[in-house]
mmCIF file of the C-alpha atoms, coordinates in Angstrom:
data_MODEL
# 
_entry.id   MODEL 
# 
loop_
_atom_site.group_PDB 
_atom_site.id 
_atom_site.type_symbol 
_atom_site.label_atom_id 
_atom_site.label_alt_id 
_atom_site.label_comp_id 
_atom_site.label_asym_id 
_atom_site.label_entity_id 
_atom_site.label_seq_id 
_atom_site.pdbx_PDB_ins_code 
_atom_site.Cartn_x 
_atom_site.Cartn_y 
_atom_site.Cartn_z 
_atom_site.occupancy 
_atom_site.B_iso_or_equiv 
_atom_site.pdbx_formal_charge 
_atom_site.auth_seq_id 
_atom_site.auth_comp_id 
_atom_site.auth_asym_id 
_atom_site.auth_atom_id 
_atom_site.pdbx_PDB_model_num 
ATOM 1   C CA . UNK A 1 1   ? -60.529 -12.686 -21.270 1.00 0.00 ? 1   UNK A CA 1 
ATOM 2   C CA . UNK A 1 2   ? -56.793 -12.764 -21.772 1.00 0.00 ? 2   UNK A CA 1 
ATOM 3   C CA . UNK A 1 3   ? -56.351 -9.156  -20.625 1.00 0.00 ? 3   UNK A CA 1 
ATOM 4   C CA . UNK A 1 4   ? -56.335 -8.249  -16.937 1.00 0.00 ? 4   UNK A CA 1 
ATOM 5   C CA . UNK A 1 5   ? -56.549 -5.082  -14.877 1.00 0.00 ? 5   UNK A CA 1 
ATOM 6   C CA . UNK A 1 6   ? -53.440 -2.853  -14.944 1.00 0.00 ? 6   UNK A CA 1 
ATOM 7   C CA . UNK A 1 7   ? -52.202 -4.393  -18.225 1.00 0.00 ? 7   UNK A CA 1 
ATOM 8   C CA . UNK A 1 8   ? -50.802 -1.906  -20.713 1.00 0.00 ? 8   UNK A CA 1 
ATOM 9   C CA . UNK A 1 9   ? -52.654 -2.120  -24.017 1.00 0.00 ? 9   UNK A CA 1 
ATOM 10  C CA . UNK A 1 10  ? -52.655 -0.457  -27.431 1.00 0.00 ? 10  UNK A CA 1 
ATOM 11  C CA . UNK A 1 11  ? -55.886 0.561   -29.182 1.00 0.00 ? 11  UNK A CA 1 
ATOM 12  C CA . UNK A 1 12  ? -56.113 -1.114  -32.615 1.00 0.00 ? 12  UNK A CA 1 
ATOM 13  C CA . UNK A 1 13  ? -59.230 0.469   -34.150 1.00 0.00 ? 13  UNK A CA 1 
ATOM 14  C CA . UNK A 1 14  ? -61.452 3.533   -33.883 1.00 0.00 ? 14  UNK A CA 1 
ATOM 15  C CA . UNK A 1 15  ? -60.894 7.203   -33.226 1.00 0.00 ? 15  UNK A CA 1 
ATOM 16  C CA . UNK A 1 16  ? -58.202 6.485   -30.609 1.00 0.00 ? 16  UNK A CA 1 
ATOM 17  C CA . UNK A 1 17  ? -56.217 4.085   -32.824 1.00 0.00 ? 17  UNK A CA 1 
ATOM 18  C CA . UNK A 1 18  ? -52.563 3.938   -31.773 1.00 0.00 ? 18  UNK A CA 1 
ATOM 19  C CA . UNK A 1 19  ? -53.066 5.245   -28.233 1.00 0.00 ? 19  UNK A CA 1 
ATOM 20  C CA . UNK A 1 20  ? -51.681 3.301   -25.299 1.00 0.00 ? 20  UNK A CA 1 
ATOM 21  C CA . UNK A 1 21  ? -53.015 3.092   -21.767 1.00 0.00 ? 21  UNK A CA 1 
ATOM 22  C CA . UNK A 1 22  ? -53.670 0.931   -18.730 1.00 0.00 ? 22  UNK A CA 1 
ATOM 23  C CA . UNK A 1 23  ? -56.804 -1.122  -18.149 1.00 0.00 ? 23  UNK A CA 1 
ATOM 24  C CA . UNK A 1 24  ? -58.591 0.563   -15.244 1.00 0.00 ? 24  UNK A CA 1 
ATOM 25  C CA . UNK A 1 25  ? -61.804 -1.473  -15.307 1.00 0.00 ? 25  UNK A CA 1 
ATOM 26  C CA . UNK A 1 26  ? -62.993 -4.650  -17.006 1.00 0.00 ? 26  UNK A CA 1 
ATOM 27  C CA . UNK A 1 27  ? -66.370 -6.235  -17.684 1.00 0.00 ? 27  UNK A CA 1 
ATOM 28  C CA . UNK A 1 28  ? -65.607 -9.863  -18.627 1.00 0.00 ? 28  UNK A CA 1 
ATOM 29  C CA . UNK A 1 29  ? -69.221 -10.960 -19.132 1.00 0.00 ? 29  UNK A CA 1 
ATOM 30  C CA . UNK A 1 30  ? -69.852 -8.188  -21.674 1.00 0.00 ? 30  UNK A CA 1 
ATOM 31  C CA . UNK A 1 31  ? -66.325 -8.381  -23.163 1.00 0.00 ? 31  UNK A CA 1 
ATOM 32  C CA . UNK A 1 32  ? -65.573 -4.716  -22.432 1.00 0.00 ? 32  UNK A CA 1 
ATOM 33  C CA . UNK A 1 33  ? -62.616 -2.875  -20.902 1.00 0.00 ? 33  UNK A CA 1 
ATOM 34  C CA . UNK A 1 34  ? -62.026 0.732   -19.857 1.00 0.00 ? 34  UNK A CA 1 
ATOM 35  C CA . UNK A 1 35  ? -58.653 2.089   -20.979 1.00 0.00 ? 35  UNK A CA 1 
ATOM 36  C CA . UNK A 1 36  ? -57.227 5.129   -19.228 1.00 0.00 ? 36  UNK A CA 1 
ATOM 37  C CA . UNK A 1 37  ? -56.890 7.925   -21.774 1.00 0.00 ? 37  UNK A CA 1 
ATOM 38  C CA . UNK A 1 38  ? -59.028 6.391   -24.532 1.00 0.00 ? 38  UNK A CA 1 
ATOM 39  C CA . UNK A 1 39  ? -62.666 6.797   -25.637 1.00 0.00 ? 39  UNK A CA 1 
ATOM 40  C CA . UNK A 1 40  ? -63.276 9.998   -23.669 1.00 0.00 ? 40  UNK A CA 1 
ATOM 41  C CA . UNK A 1 41  ? -66.949 10.961  -23.376 1.00 0.00 ? 41  UNK A CA 1 
ATOM 42  C CA . UNK A 1 42  ? -68.782 13.978  -21.975 1.00 0.00 ? 42  UNK A CA 1 
ATOM 43  C CA . UNK A 1 43  ? -72.099 13.827  -20.165 1.00 0.00 ? 43  UNK A CA 1 
ATOM 44  C CA . UNK A 1 44  ? -74.112 16.969  -19.449 1.00 0.00 ? 44  UNK A CA 1 
ATOM 45  C CA . UNK A 1 45  ? -75.970 16.847  -16.136 1.00 0.00 ? 45  UNK A CA 1 
ATOM 46  C CA . UNK A 1 46  ? -79.056 18.954  -15.469 1.00 0.00 ? 46  UNK A CA 1 
ATOM 47  C CA . UNK A 1 47  ? -79.166 21.426  -12.654 1.00 0.00 ? 47  UNK A CA 1 
ATOM 48  C CA . UNK A 1 48  ? -81.099 20.422  -9.559  1.00 0.00 ? 48  UNK A CA 1 
ATOM 49  C CA . UNK A 1 49  ? -83.110 23.104  -7.849  1.00 0.00 ? 49  UNK A CA 1 
ATOM 50  C CA . UNK A 1 50  ? -83.131 23.391  -4.069  1.00 0.00 ? 50  UNK A CA 1 
ATOM 51  C CA . UNK A 1 51  ? -85.266 25.463  -1.740  1.00 0.00 ? 51  UNK A CA 1 
ATOM 52  C CA . UNK A 1 52  ? -82.112 27.280  -0.619  1.00 0.00 ? 52  UNK A CA 1 
ATOM 53  C CA . UNK A 1 53  ? -80.830 28.080  -4.101  1.00 0.00 ? 53  UNK A CA 1 
ATOM 54  C CA . UNK A 1 54  ? -80.088 26.783  -7.555  1.00 0.00 ? 54  UNK A CA 1 
ATOM 55  C CA . UNK A 1 55  ? -77.317 24.319  -8.317  1.00 0.00 ? 55  UNK A CA 1 
ATOM 56  C CA . UNK A 1 56  ? -75.732 24.734  -11.708 1.00 0.00 ? 56  UNK A CA 1 
ATOM 57  C CA . UNK A 1 57  ? -75.538 21.944  -14.217 1.00 0.00 ? 57  UNK A CA 1 
ATOM 58  C CA . UNK A 1 58  ? -72.169 20.496  -15.062 1.00 0.00 ? 58  UNK A CA 1 
ATOM 59  C CA . UNK A 1 59  ? -70.219 18.598  -17.702 1.00 0.00 ? 59  UNK A CA 1 
ATOM 60  C CA . UNK A 1 60  ? -68.774 15.283  -16.535 1.00 0.00 ? 60  UNK A CA 1 
ATOM 61  C CA . UNK A 1 61  ? -65.971 13.708  -18.573 1.00 0.00 ? 61  UNK A CA 1 
ATOM 62  C CA . UNK A 1 62  ? -65.265 9.980   -18.305 1.00 0.00 ? 62  UNK A CA 1 
ATOM 63  C CA . UNK A 1 63  ? -63.653 7.119   -20.218 1.00 0.00 ? 63  UNK A CA 1 
ATOM 64  C CA . UNK A 1 64  ? -66.263 4.829   -21.780 1.00 0.00 ? 64  UNK A CA 1 
ATOM 65  C CA . UNK A 1 65  ? -65.752 1.069   -22.217 1.00 0.00 ? 65  UNK A CA 1 
ATOM 66  C CA . UNK A 1 66  ? -64.547 -0.400  -25.505 1.00 0.00 ? 66  UNK A CA 1 
ATOM 67  C CA . UNK A 1 67  ? -64.538 -3.949  -26.851 1.00 0.00 ? 67  UNK A CA 1 
ATOM 68  C CA . UNK A 1 68  ? -61.707 -6.161  -25.658 1.00 0.00 ? 68  UNK A CA 1 
ATOM 69  C CA . UNK A 1 69  ? -61.170 -7.271  -29.272 1.00 0.00 ? 69  UNK A CA 1 
ATOM 70  C CA . UNK A 1 70  ? -60.202 -3.675  -30.137 1.00 0.00 ? 70  UNK A CA 1 
ATOM 71  C CA . UNK A 1 71  ? -57.161 -3.665  -27.847 1.00 0.00 ? 71  UNK A CA 1 
ATOM 72  C CA . UNK A 1 72  ? -53.869 -5.551  -27.917 1.00 0.00 ? 72  UNK A CA 1 
ATOM 73  C CA . UNK A 1 73  ? -51.629 -6.309  -24.953 1.00 0.00 ? 73  UNK A CA 1 
ATOM 74  C CA . UNK A 1 74  ? -48.188 -4.693  -24.863 1.00 0.00 ? 74  UNK A CA 1 
ATOM 75  C CA . UNK A 1 75  ? -45.598 -7.146  -23.566 1.00 0.00 ? 75  UNK A CA 1 
ATOM 76  C CA . UNK A 1 76  ? -43.726 -5.720  -20.551 1.00 0.00 ? 76  UNK A CA 1 
ATOM 77  C CA . UNK A 1 77  ? -40.508 -7.514  -21.609 1.00 0.00 ? 77  UNK A CA 1 
ATOM 78  C CA . UNK A 1 78  ? -40.207 -6.660  -25.325 1.00 0.00 ? 78  UNK A CA 1 
ATOM 79  C CA . UNK A 1 79  ? -42.547 -3.598  -25.335 1.00 0.00 ? 79  UNK A CA 1 
ATOM 80  C CA . UNK A 1 80  ? -44.358 -4.731  -28.499 1.00 0.00 ? 80  UNK A CA 1 
ATOM 81  C CA . UNK A 1 81  ? -48.078 -5.325  -29.058 1.00 0.00 ? 81  UNK A CA 1 
ATOM 82  C CA . UNK A 1 82  ? -48.564 -9.066  -28.957 1.00 0.00 ? 82  UNK A CA 1 
ATOM 83  C CA . UNK A 1 83  ? -51.042 -11.888 -28.801 1.00 0.00 ? 83  UNK A CA 1 
ATOM 84  C CA . UNK A 1 84  ? -51.179 -14.082 -25.727 1.00 0.00 ? 84  UNK A CA 1 
ATOM 85  C CA . UNK A 1 85  ? -50.480 -17.798 -25.397 1.00 0.00 ? 85  UNK A CA 1 
ATOM 86  C CA . UNK A 1 86  ? -51.166 -19.887 -22.332 1.00 0.00 ? 86  UNK A CA 1 
ATOM 87  C CA . UNK A 1 87  ? -48.740 -22.419 -20.875 1.00 0.00 ? 87  UNK A CA 1 
ATOM 88  C CA . UNK A 1 88  ? -49.313 -24.946 -18.131 1.00 0.00 ? 88  UNK A CA 1 
ATOM 89  C CA . UNK A 1 89  ? -46.349 -25.185 -15.766 1.00 0.00 ? 89  UNK A CA 1 
ATOM 90  C CA . UNK A 1 90  ? -45.237 -28.378 -14.001 1.00 0.00 ? 90  UNK A CA 1 
ATOM 91  C CA . UNK A 1 91  ? -46.720 -27.045 -10.775 1.00 0.00 ? 91  UNK A CA 1 
ATOM 92  C CA . UNK A 1 92  ? -50.145 -26.917 -12.430 1.00 0.00 ? 92  UNK A CA 1 
ATOM 93  C CA . UNK A 1 93  ? -50.219 -23.137 -12.694 1.00 0.00 ? 93  UNK A CA 1 
ATOM 94  C CA . UNK A 1 94  ? -51.470 -21.574 -15.931 1.00 0.00 ? 94  UNK A CA 1 
ATOM 95  C CA . UNK A 1 95  ? -49.414 -18.540 -17.081 1.00 0.00 ? 95  UNK A CA 1 
ATOM 96  C CA . UNK A 1 96  ? -49.620 -16.086 -19.975 1.00 0.00 ? 96  UNK A CA 1 
ATOM 97  C CA . UNK A 1 97  ? -46.795 -15.932 -22.525 1.00 0.00 ? 97  UNK A CA 1 
ATOM 98  C CA . UNK A 1 98  ? -45.849 -13.384 -25.175 1.00 0.00 ? 98  UNK A CA 1 
ATOM 99  C CA . UNK A 1 99  ? -46.113 -14.806 -28.705 1.00 0.00 ? 99  UNK A CA 1 
ATOM 100 C CA . UNK A 1 100 ? -43.194 -12.662 -29.936 1.00 0.00 ? 100 UNK A CA 1 
ATOM 101 C CA . UNK A 1 101 ? -40.491 -13.036 -27.271 1.00 0.00 ? 101 UNK A CA 1 
ATOM 102 C CA . UNK A 1 102 ? -41.833 -16.232 -25.612 1.00 0.00 ? 102 UNK A CA 1 
ATOM 103 C CA . UNK A 1 103 ? -41.430 -14.713 -22.117 1.00 0.00 ? 103 UNK A CA 1 
ATOM 104 C CA . UNK A 1 104 ? -43.878 -15.207 -19.250 1.00 0.00 ? 104 UNK A CA 1 
ATOM 105 C CA . UNK A 1 105 ? -46.073 -12.162 -18.641 1.00 0.00 ? 105 UNK A CA 1 
ATOM 106 C CA . UNK A 1 106 ? -47.507 -13.041 -15.204 1.00 0.00 ? 106 UNK A CA 1 
# 
């Protein structure tokens, strides 16, 4: 995956199209990422009864994963959504580059 944790991304498709947020979790094997502020879901939990008393059920809100192909990296230098190119430096280190401004992202 060309996108890493704490990268700022823009959602390209779906109900949250146009929103921006940070990657808070990634699942590289499945090709999924969790973006803060996008794809909000609600789960209703049942109440659990105790001998001492009853616990009430609750609604838990969380951000569900979305496909990595549905997001686009926002370059920190030019602040535009961009694709990513890789470049091999003379030291042997592989770095990410912005396709629009040609600056190193890492």
